SEKOL-943142 format. One line per field, with one value per atom (N, C-alpha, C): residue number from 1; x, y, z. Coordinates in Angstrom, 1 decimal. Atoms other than C-alpha are relative to their C-alpha. Example, Ala and Ser with C-alpha at 12.3 -4.5 7.8 and 13.67 -1.06 7.14 Angstrom:
BEGIN
n: (1, 1, 1, 2, 2, 2) $
c1: (0.9, 12.3, 0.9, -0.9, 13.7, -0.8) $
c2: (-1.2, -4.5, 1.2, -1.1, -1.1, 1.1) $
c3: (0.0, 7.8, 0.0, 0.0, 7.1, 0.8) $
END
This chain:
BEGIN
n: (1, 1, 1, 2, 2, 2, 3, 3, 3, 4, 4, 4, 5, 5, 5, 6, 6, 6, 7, 7, 7, 8, 8, 8, 9, 9, 9, 10, 10, 10, 11, 11, 11, 12, 12, 12, 13, 13, 13, 14, 14, 14, 15, 15, 15, 16, 16, 16, 17, 17, 17, 18, 18, 18, 19, 19, 19, 20, 20, 20, 21, 21, 21, 22, 22, 22, 23, 23, 23, 24, 24, 24, 25, 25, 25, 26, 26, 26, 27, 27, 27, 28, 28, 28, 29, 29, 29, 30, 30, 30, 31, 31, 31, 32, 32, 32, 33, 33, 33, 34, 34, 34, 35, 35, 35, 36, 36, 36, 37, 37, 37, 38, 38, 38, 39, 39, 39, 40, 40, 40, 41, 41, 41, 42, 42, 42, 43, 43, 43, 44, 44, 44, 45, 45, 45, 46, 46, 46, 47, 47, 47, 48, 48, 48, 49, 49, 49, 50, 50, 50, 51, 51, 51, 52, 52, 52, 53, 53, 53, 54, 54, 54, 55, 55, 55, 56, 56, 56, 57, 57, 57, 58, 58, 58, 59, 59, 59, 60, 60, 60, 61, 61, 61, 62, 62, 62, 63, 63, 63, 64, 64, 64, 65, 65, 65, 66, 66, 66, 67, 67, 67, 68, 68, 68, 69, 69, 69, 70, 70, 70, 71, 71, 71, 72, 72, 72, 73, 73, 73, 74, 74, 74, 75, 75, 75, 76, 76, 76, 77, 77, 77, 78, 78, 78, 79, 79, 79, 80, 80, 80, 81, 81, 81, 82, 82, 82, 83, 83, 83, 84, 84, 84, 85, 85, 85, 86, 86, 86, 87, 87, 87, 88, 88, 88, 89, 89, 89, 90, 90, 90, 91, 91, 91, 92, 92, 92, 93, 93, 93, 94, 94, 94, 95, 95, 95, 96, 96, 96, 97, 97, 97, 98, 98, 98, 99, 99, 99, 100, 100, 100, 101, 101, 101, 102, 102, 102, 103, 103, 103, 104, 104, 104, 105, 105, 105) $
c1: (0.5, 92.0, -1.5, 1.5, 88.5, -0.6, 0.7, 86.1, 0.4, -0.4, 88.0, -0.6, 0.5, 86.6, 1.2, -1.1, 88.7, 1.0, -0.9, 90.1, 0.8, -0.7, 91.0, 1.1, -0.9, 92.6, 1.2, -1.1, 94.7, 0.9, -0.8, 95.8, 0.8, -0.8, 96.8, 1.2, -1.2, 99.0, 1.1, -1.0, 100.7, 0.7, -0.5, 101.1, 1.0, -0.9, 102.6, 1.3, -1.3, 105.1, 0.9, -0.8, 106.1, 0.7, -0.5, 106.6, 1.2, -1.2, 108.9, 1.2, -1.1, 110.9, 0.7, -0.5, 111.2, 1.1, -0.9, 112.9, 1.4, -1.2, 115.6, 1.1, -1.0, 119.0, 0.4, -0.4, 120.3, 0.3, -0.4, 121.6, -1.2, 1.2, 118.1, -0.9, 0.9, 116.7, -0.4, 0.3, 117.0, -1.0, 0.8, 115.5, -1.4, 1.4, 112.6, -0.7, 0.6, 111.9, -0.6, 0.5, 111.6, -1.2, 1.2, 109.2, -1.2, 1.1, 107.1, -0.5, 0.5, 106.9, -0.8, 0.8, 105.8, -1.3, 1.2, 103.2, -1.0, 0.8, 102.0, -0.6, 0.5, 101.6, -1.1, 0.9, 99.8, -1.3, 1.2, 97.4, -0.8, 0.7, 96.6, -0.8, 0.6, 95.8, -1.2, 1.0, 93.7, -1.2, 1.1, 91.7, -0.3, 0.2, 92.1, 0.3, -0.4, 92.4, -0.9, 1.0, 89.3, -0.3, 0.2, 89.1, -0.2, 0.2, 88.1, 0.9, -0.9, 90.1, -0.4, 0.5, 87.9, 0.4, -0.5, 89.0, 1.4, -1.4, 92.6, 0.1, 0.0, 91.9, -0.3, 0.4, 90.2, 1.1, -1.1, 93.1, 1.2, -1.1, 95.6, -0.2, 0.3, 93.8, 0.3, -0.3, 94.3, 1.4, -1.4, 97.9, 0.9, -0.8, 99.3, 0.0, 0.1, 98.2, 0.9, -0.8, 100.4, 1.3, -1.1, 102.9, 1.4, -1.3, 105.7, 0.5, -0.4, 105.8, 0.5, -0.4, 105.9, 1.3, -1.2, 108.6, 1.2, -1.1, 110.8, 0.3, -0.2, 110.4, 0.7, -0.5, 111.3, 1.4, -1.3, 114.2, 0.5, -0.3, 115.3, 1.2, -1.2, 118.6, 0.0, 0.1, 117.4, -1.2, 1.1, 115.2, -0.5, 0.5, 115.1, -1.0, 1.0, 113.1, -1.4, 1.2, 110.4, -0.8, 0.7, 109.4, -1.3, 1.2, 105.7, -0.2, 0.2, 105.9, 0.7, -0.6, 108.1, -0.5, 0.3, 107.7, -1.5, 1.4, 104.0, -0.7, 0.6, 103.0, 0.3, -0.4, 104.9, -0.9, 0.8, 103.1, -1.5, 1.4, 99.7, -0.2, 0.0, 100.5, -0.1, 0.0, 101.1, -1.4, 1.4, 97.8, -1.0, 1.0, 95.9, -0.2, 0.1, 96.6, -0.9, 0.8, 94.8, -1.3, 1.4, 91.7, -1.0, 1.1, 88.5, -0.6, 0.5, 87.6, 1.2, -1.2, 91.1, -0.3, 0.3, 91.0, 1.2, -1.1, 93.1, 0.8, -0.9, 96.1, 1.0) $
c2: (1.3, 106.4, 0.0, -0.2, 107.3, -1.4, 1.3, 104.4, -1.0, 1.0, 102.6, 0.3, -0.2, 102.0, 0.5, -0.4, 103.4, -1.1, 1.2, 99.9, -0.3, 0.2, 99.5, 1.0, -1.1, 102.9, -0.1, 0.2, 102.2, -1.1, 1.2, 98.8, 0.4, -0.4, 100.3, 0.8, -0.9, 102.9, -0.9, 0.9, 100.2, -0.9, 0.9, 97.9, 0.7, -0.8, 100.6, 0.3, -0.3, 101.5, -1.3, 1.3, 97.8, -0.2, 0.2, 97.6, 1.0, -0.9, 100.7, -0.5, 0.5, 99.2, -1.2, 1.2, 96.0, 0.4, -0.4, 97.9, 0.6, -0.6, 99.3, -1.1, 1.0, 97.6, -0.4, 0.5, 95.5, -1.5, 1.5, 92.0, -0.9, 0.9, 90.6, 0.1, -0.2, 91.7, -1.2, 1.2, 88.4, -0.9, 0.9, 86.5, 0.6, -0.6, 89.0, -0.2, 0.3, 88.5, -1.4, 1.4, 84.8, -0.1, 0.0, 85.4, 0.6, -0.6, 87.7, -1.0, 1.0, 85.0, -1.1, 1.0, 82.5, 0.5, -0.6, 84.9, 0.0, 0.0, 85.3, -1.4, 1.3, 81.5, -0.3, 0.2, 81.4, 0.8, -0.8, 84.2, -0.7, 0.7, 82.4, -1.2, 1.1, 79.3, 0.4, -0.4, 81.2, 0.7, -0.8, 83.6, -0.1, 0.2, 82.5, 1.1, -0.9, 84.4, 1.3, -1.2, 86.7, 0.3, -0.4, 88.7, 1.6, -1.4, 92.1, 0.5, -0.6, 94.5, -0.4, 0.4, 93.6, -1.4, 1.4, 89.9, 0.1, -0.1, 91.0, 0.6, -0.6, 93.2, -1.1, 1.1, 90.2, -1.0, 1.0, 87.8, 0.6, -0.7, 90.4, -0.1, 0.1, 90.3, -1.4, 1.4, 86.5, -0.4, 0.4, 86.6, -0.3, 0.3, 86.6, -1.5, 1.4, 83.0, -0.9, 0.8, 81.8, 0.7, -0.6, 84.4, -0.3, 0.2, 83.9, -1.4, 1.3, 80.2, -0.1, 0.0, 80.6, 0.7, -0.8, 83.3, -0.8, 0.7, 81.2, -1.2, 1.2, 78.1, 0.4, -0.4, 80.1, 0.6, -0.7, 82.1, -0.2, 0.4, 80.2, 0.7, -0.7, 82.0, 1.5, -1.4, 85.5, 0.6, -0.6, 86.9, 1.3, -1.3, 90.3, -0.2, 0.3, 88.7, -0.4, 0.3, 87.8, 1.2, -1.3, 91.4, 0.2, -0.1, 91.5, 1.4, -1.4, 95.3, 0.2, -0.1, 94.6, -1.1, 1.1, 91.1, -0.2, 0.3, 90.6, 1.2, -1.2, 94.2, 0.2, -0.1, 94.2, -1.0, 1.0, 91.0, 0.5, -0.5, 92.5, 1.2, -1.2, 95.7, -0.5, 0.5, 93.7, -0.6, 0.6, 91.8, 1.1, -1.0, 95.0, 0.6, -0.6, 96.3, -0.8, 0.9, 93.3, -0.3, 0.3, 93.3, 0.4, -0.3, 93.3, 1.5, -1.4, 96.7, 0.9, -0.9, 98.2, 1.4, -1.5, 101.9, 0.7, -0.8, 104.5, 0.6, -0.5, 105.4, 0.9) $
c3: (0.0, 94.8, 0.1, 0.1, 93.8, -0.2, 0.1, 94.2, 1.0, -1.0, 96.9, 1.4, -1.4, 100.4, 0.8, -0.9, 103.3, 0.3, -0.2, 104.0, -1.2, 1.2, 100.4, -0.3, 0.3, 100.1, 1.0, -1.0, 103.3, -0.5, 0.4, 102.0, -1.2, 1.2, 98.6, 0.3, -0.4, 100.3, 0.6, -0.6, 102.4, -1.0, 1.0, 99.5, -1.0, 0.8, 97.3, 0.6, -0.8, 100.0, 0.0, 0.0, 100.2, -1.3, 1.3, 96.5, -0.2, 0.2, 96.6, 0.8, -0.8, 99.4, -0.6, 0.6, 97.5, -1.1, 1.0, 94.7, 0.4, -0.6, 97.0, 0.0, 0.0, 96.6, 1.4, -1.3, 99.5, -0.1, 0.0, 100.4, 0.0, -0.1, 101.0, -1.3, 1.2, 97.6, -0.7, 0.8, 95.8, 0.8, -0.9, 98.8, 0.1, 0.0, 99.0, -1.3, 1.3, 95.3, 0.0, 0.0, 95.9, 0.9, -0.9, 98.8, -0.7, 0.7, 96.6, -1.0, 1.0, 93.9, 0.8, -0.7, 96.6, 0.5, -0.4, 97.9, -1.3, 1.2, 94.3, -0.3, 0.2, 94.0, 1.1, -1.0, 97.3, -0.2, 0.3, 96.3, -1.1, 1.2, 93.0, 0.6, -0.6, 95.1, 0.8, -0.9, 97.6, -0.6, 0.5, 95.5, -1.5, 1.4, 91.9, -0.9, 1.1, 88.7, -0.1, 0.1, 89.0, 1.4, -1.4, 92.2, 0.0, -0.3, 93.5, 1.0, -1.0, 95.6, 1.4, -1.4, 98.6, 0.3, -0.2, 98.1, 0.5, -0.4, 98.4, 1.4, -1.4, 101.5, 1.0, -0.9, 103.1, 0.2, 0.0, 102.2, 0.7, -0.7, 103.4, 1.6, -1.4, 106.8, 0.5, -0.4, 106.9, -0.2, 0.4, 105.7, 1.2, -1.1, 109.2, 0.4, -0.3, 109.4, -0.9, 0.9, 106.5, -0.5, 0.7, 105.4, 0.7, -0.6, 108.0, -0.3, 0.3, 107.5, -1.5, 1.4, 103.7, -0.2, 0.2, 103.9, 0.6, -0.6, 106.2, -0.8, 0.8, 104.0, -1.3, 1.3, 100.8, 0.2, -0.2, 102.3, 1.4, -1.4, 105.4, 0.6, -0.5, 105.8, -0.1, 0.2, 105.2, 0.7, -0.8, 108.0, -0.6, 0.5, 106.3, -1.1, 1.1, 103.5, 0.6, -0.7, 106.1, 0.4, -0.4, 106.6, -0.8, 0.8, 105.6, -0.6, 0.5, 105.1, -1.3, 1.3, 102.1, -0.9, 0.9, 100.6, -0.2, 0.1, 101.4, -0.6, 0.5, 100.7, -1.5, 1.5, 97.3, -0.8, 0.8, 96.2, -0.1, 0.1, 97.1, -0.9, 0.9, 95.3, -1.5, 1.4, 92.1, -0.3, 0.3, 92.5, 0.0, -0.1, 93.3, -1.4, 1.3, 89.8, -1.0, 0.8, 88.3, 0.5, -0.6, 90.5, -1.0, 0.9, 88.6, 0.1, -0.3, 90.2, 0.3, -0.3, 90.3, -0.2, 0.0, 91.0, -0.5, 0.6, 89.3, 1.2, -1.1, 91.5, -0.6) $
END
């Protein structure tokens, strides 16, 4: 992860792990995908189309203020989909690939 700050490198590792867990089969998978889509919409609203990795790291730090409510609203009957280490991290992993300063991973 050459070029990433320590905070960015740590976040990328966490986000990649979440994306891997999202791909695992299980009864909550469809609900988790809905939550990921909702996080995607929220990130688009919060940071726009052009952003740097540092913007994502900053927003990730703020996500505890909005993620749980969003996840509960999108998947009310599936608490397993509310796990930020899966749904939230997977969404951020996808966004990290499109950051203006995305680093080779």
